[in-house]
C-alpha positions in Angstrom: -32.6 -68.4 -46.6 -30.7 -69.0 -43.4 -29.6 -72.2 -44.7 -28.3 -70.5 -47.9 -26.2 -68.1 -45.9 -24.6 -70.8 -43.9 -24.5 -73.4 -46.6 -21.0 -74.7 -47.1 -19.8 -72.7 -44.1 -19.5 -73.4 -40.4 -22.8 -74.0 -38.6 -24.3 -71.4 -36.3 -23.1 -73.3 -33.3 -19.6 -73.4 -34.5 -17.0 -72.4 -31.9 -15.1 -70.5 -34.5 -18.0 -68.1 -35.2 -18.7 -67.6 -31.5 -15.1 -66.9 -30.7 -14.9 -64.4 -33.6 -18.1 -62.6 -32.5 -17.0 -62.5 -28.9 -13.6 -61.1 -29.8 -15.3 -58.5 -32.0 -17.7 -57.4 -29.3 -14.9 -57.2 -26.7 -12.8 -55.1 -29.1 -15.6 -52.7 -29.8 -16.3 -52.4 -26.0 -12.7 -51.7 -25.3 -12.4 -49.0 -27.9 -15.6 -47.3 -26.7 -14.4 -47.5 -23.1 -11.0 -46.0 -24.0 -12.6 -43.3 -26.1 -15.0 -42.3 -23.3 -12.1 -42.3 -20.8 -10.0 -40.0 -23.0 -12.9 -37.7 -23.5 -13.6 -37.5 -19.8 -10.0 -36.7 -19.1 -9.9 -34.0 -21.7 -13.0 -32.4 -20.3 -11.5 -32.5 -16.8 -8.2 -31.0 -18.0 -10.0 -28.2 -19.9 -12.1 -27.4 -16.8 -9.0 -27.3 -14.6 -7.3 -24.7 -16.8 -10.3 -22.5 -17.1 -11.7 -22.6 -13.6 -10.9 -19.4 -11.8 -10.9 -19.5 -8.0 -10.1 -16.9 -5.3 -6.7 -17.0 -3.8 -7.3 -14.1 -1.4 -10.3 -12.0 -0.4 -10.2 -9.1 2.0 -12.4 -6.5 3.5 -9.9 -4.4 5.5 -6.6 -2.6 5.0 -4.5 -0.4 7.2 -2.7 2.9 6.2 1.0 3.4 6.2 2.2 4.8 9.6 4.9 7.0 8.0 8.3 7.3 9.6 7.6 9.8 12.4 8.9 7.6 15.2 11.4 4.7 15.3 8.4 2.3 15.9 6.6 3.8 12.9 9.8 3.5 10.8 10.0 -0.2 11.5 6.3 -0.7 10.4 6.9 1.5 7.3 8.8 -1.3 5.5 7.0 -4.5 4.4 9.2 -7.2 2.9 11.7 -4.6 1.9 9.1 -2.3 0.3 9.1 1.2 1.9 6.2 3.5 2.5 6.4 7.3 2.3 7.7 9.3 5.2 4.3 10.7 6.1 1.3 8.6 7.3 -1.8 7.6 5.3 -5.2 6.8 6.7 -7.9 4.6 5.0 -11.6 4.5 5.6 -12.4 1.2 3.8 -11.1 -1.2 1.3 -12.1 -4.6 -0.1 -10.8 -6.8 -2.9 -9.9 -10.1 -4.3 -7.0 -11.9 -6.0 -8.0 -14.7 -8.4 -6.0 -17.6 -9.9 -6.0 -16.0 -13.3 -4.1 -12.9 -11.9 -7.2 -10.7 -11.7 -6.7 -8.3 -8.8 -9.5 -5.9 -7.8 -9.4 -3.4 -4.9 -12.0 -0.9 -4.1 -10.5 1.9 -2.0 -12.4 4.6 -0.1 -10.9 7.5 1.8 -7.1 6.7 1.4 -5.8 10.1 2.4 -3.2 12.0 4.4 -4.1 13.1 7.9 -5.4 16.4 6.6 -8.2 14.5 4.7 -6.8 14.9 1.1 -5.2 12.7 -1.4 -2.5 14.5 -3.4 -1.8 11.4 -5.7 -3.9 11.3 -8.9 -3.3 7.6 -9.5 -3.1 4.4 -7.4 -2.2 0.9 -8.3 -2.3 -2.4 -6.5 0.6 -4.7 -5.8 0.8 -8.3 -4.8 3.7 -9.2 -2.5 4.8 -12.8 -2.4 7.2 -13.7 0.4 10.7 -14.7 -0.6 11.1 -18.4 0.4 14.7 -17.8 1.2 14.2 -14.7 3.3 10.9 -13.9 5.0 11.8 -10.2 5.4 11.9 -9.8 1.6 9.2 -10.2 -1.1 8.6 -10.1 -4.8 6.2 -7.4 -6.1 3.7 -7.7 -8.9 1.9 -4.5 -9.9 -1.3 -3.7 -11.8 -1.4 -0.7 -14.1 -2.4 2.6 -12.5 -6.0 3.7 -12.0 -7.5 7.2 -11.3 -7.8 8.3 -7.7 -9.8 11.3 -6.6 -8.8 13.9 -4.0 -10.9 12.1 -1.4 -8.8 9.0 -1.8 -11.4 6.9 -3.7 -10.3 4.5 -6.5 -11.5 1.4 -8.2 -8.6 -0.8 -9.2 -9.4 -3.7 -11.5 -6.2 -5.0 -13.0 -4.2 -8.1 -13.6 -0.9 -9.2 -12.1 1.5 -11.8 -13.4 1.3 -14.6 -10.8 4.4 -16.6 -10.0 4.1 -20.4 -10.0 4.2 -20.2 -6.2 3.2 -17.3 -4.0 3.8 -17.8 -0.3 1.8 -15.6 2.2 0.3 -13.1 -0.4 -0.2 -9.5 0.8 -2.1 -6.9 -1.2 -0.9 -3.2 -1.1 -2.3 0.0 -2.6 0.7 2.0 -3.9 1.7 5.1 -5.8 2.8 4.9 -9.4 6.6 4.8 -10.1 8.3 7.9 -9.0 11.7 9.3 -10.1 14.4 7.2 -8.5 11.9 4.6 -7.2 10.4 2.4 -9.9 8.2 0.6 -7.3 6.8 3.8 -5.8 5.6 3.8 -2.2 2.9 1.8 -0.5 0.0 3.7 1.1 -2.1 0.8 2.6 -1.8 -2.9 3.1 -4.2 -5.8 3.8 -4.7 -6.2 7.6 -6.2 -4.3 10.4 
């Protein structure tokens, strides 16, 4: 039967057949290699866009010093963002900012010196330093979250991250107030 298949055609040892087979095998290997490479690149790209990592994690915050003295007044403004005229104290805070804009802050004991919190809602803000002026910043706020009279709140929101955020700072703030859409900051990352 082998003889019938090749009868009248080139012999099995013909260089034309071997060149054709070799070319075909190389073509198939090239296509398979390119397809595997494209699949691997697509998988890597998909992973890069869905992998969420931590930008900032913190376990301490400090309260706003108020504006009682000239030294306090200078500390009361962070990157152009003012705190209220009266001081705030904080017992504890922790939180994280993720690459997908997720911002969580757990606040405990954010109160006035008399031990009470008169503000029923807190929100968190991300401040990114202005590259042209280190004394200024751009603010990105979460929505508001309930706060009790003992100054406890669980903030779990999302902020719109800019393409670049230099020296991120997280603040706990008031909601917007009449005449001041940004509200006031009550505590800030640091110690």
